C-alpha positions, 0 to 999 in steps of 0.5 A: 274728777267728773266731767262738767255737764253741758249747760242747757240752751234755752230760748225764753219765750218772753226774751226782749220783752219788758220785765214789767208785767203789763207791758210784757203781756201786751208785747206777747199779744202783739208778737203773737200777731206777727211772729209767723208773718213771711220774711221780706229781706229787701237788702242783704249779701247772701250768695245767689250761688247758694240758691242757683245750685242748691248744693249742700253747705260744707260744714259749721265753719264754712256756713256759720263762721267764715262768712260772718265778720260780726264773729271774727271781728270780735275774735280778732279783737281778742288776738285770734289770727284770722288764719286760725279761722280759715278766713280766705286771703286776698291772693286766693289762698287760705291757711291749712286749717282743719274746719273742725279746729277752726270751729273749736277756736270759735267755741272756746271763745263763744263767751266773748259774745255774751250780751251781744246781738251775735249771741242772740242770733246764733243761739236762735240758729242753734236752738231753732234750726239745728235743735241743739239744747246745750250751750256752745262752749269748748266742751260741746264744740265737737258735738255741735260740729258733728250735729250740724254736719249731720244735719247739713248732709240732709235734703232739709238743709239745702239752701232752697229748703231752708229758704222755704222753711224760713218762710222767706217771701223775697230776698235781695242780694247785692252785686257789682255792675260787673257781675254777670248775674248768671246765678240769678238767671239760673234761679229764674230758669230753674223753675224754683218758686223762691224769689231771689232778686239782685240790687245794683251796687256800683261802688267799684266803678263810682269811687275813684279811691276804690282799689279796684277802680281802674280795672273795674272801669275797664271791665265796665266798658268791655261789658257794656260796649260803651266808651266809659272814658267819655262822660256821656259813654260812662253814664250810658253804661250805668243806664244799661247795667241798671236796666239789665239788673232790673230785668233780673229782678232788681228793684233797688240800688245801693251806695256805700260811700264815706259820706252822704255828700251830694252835688249838682255840678253844671254839665261842663264842670261834671265833664271836667271832673270826670276827666280828671278822675279817669286820668288818675289825677283826682285829689281826695277832695275831687274824689269825694266831689265825684262821688257826690255828683254820682249820687245825684246822677244815680238819683236822676236815673232812678226817675227813669227806671224806678229803682229805689235808691239806698245810701249806706254812708259814714263808714271808714272802710278797711281801717286796719291796713295790714288786715286789708292787705292780707284778707281784703274787704269786709273783714271786720275793720270798718269803723263808723264815722260822724255823718252830716245829712242836712247840707249833704243831701240838699243838692240831690234833693233840690234836683230830684226831691220833688219828683213824685216817683223818686224814693231814697232810703237813708241809713246811718252809723251815726246815731247822733243824727237820728233826732237832729237830722234824719228824722226831721228830713224824713218827716218832711220830704216825701221821697225820703225814708229811714232804713233800720238800725244797721250794722253796729246798731242792729242790736236790741238797744240800737233798735230801741234808740232808733224808735225813741229818737225818730218817732216824734219827727218821722213817725212809723210810716216814714221808716221801712220796717226791718232788713237784715243786711247779712251774709249769714243766711241762717241768721236771717230768721233770728235777726227778723225775730229780734227786730219784731220783738223789739218793735212789739216791746216798744209798741207795748210801752206806748199802749201801756202809757195810753199813747196808742190803742192796742188795735192800733199797735197791732196794725203798726206791728204788722206794717213794720214787720211785713207791709212797709218793707214791701212797699218801700222797696217796691216788692 
């Protein structure tokens, strides 16, 4: 019996465009205008150490599989133990797994990703970044592993070279207030021209239900020299760290709360609530109220320092308790929740929503809120902008639904273009390419239906791909 020949890996030039010829031709013309625009990546989770040290990436498993919870989430759902993939555990250990063996486990199950955004992104990486021309499967697993290893050993595949090859104009990472930002300082001191900035993510010192909160609060005080067990000292500590982050390039903050609840308590009530929190006596309702109050406090601080505020709400984090205890956060066990915005945001908006320089970017994992709540809010409040489809909805279908449901009330210009929100560095061009193609397909439909002239659609396409994220994030 002869071995089966590898199946070819091709990227169709018209992928994600309409099958109908008129719309497809318009989309082709629109895409040609924006395909080569620089990438603006204003929110993500790549590791700044990559760009600070410019050290070679280790291998295909460490580069493409281990950082990407989109991948091992699907594999886990099909019964693959994360130890078999070499995923690090919370205690700092990891199973003694050969990275090549872990890659084979992934390759043998690559069919699980058919039709998903992960397959779109990875096929783009394999084809465009590594020049591979056979599909990944059990038979090509070793060929892939060796070809990627060979490429990663060359200077052209160092992090900074890839950053430049991908035409990334700016990329934002996301760090805790406890991070010394040494890697960002090293990037600045290195003389390299690549722009890598940070973003302030204070969840560990804001969320009383965060598993790190007591220790994080203690370290927060040590780092700032403030008495963070006193309400005034605690707020001063945030202001100090925000200023430090801004000096290292930050233009935004980010808040990953279970809900979008905000509060504006009288000062005496806020102080009493804080005292309950730091004594470790807060009930779940009080913890939620404290998070709500802190969103308003963070918004108030934005009036002073100009940092753009992002809220990523509506996620039940670490739904799989056993997995969380063994492997920690961000292991694919986060599940979307129903999220309410209209009443939730009113205390914050009543306090700061009319300030001319305040800017708040809202994300959602609850698509039912797009047309009912988010688009009307953004279509009214000058300070509000809609972030792009995120996480479970960053597929082509999710991007299309976002445009369909928000266009009537918010238009295009109360949105912020696209951001990739990823740890998977090599997938960044792929993710932006998918977003650009979907937007071109959507605009082509409007042109074909005579709702938009093609010159207008071209301008909108350029704005969505490049100008809007720069403007929204003050880049």
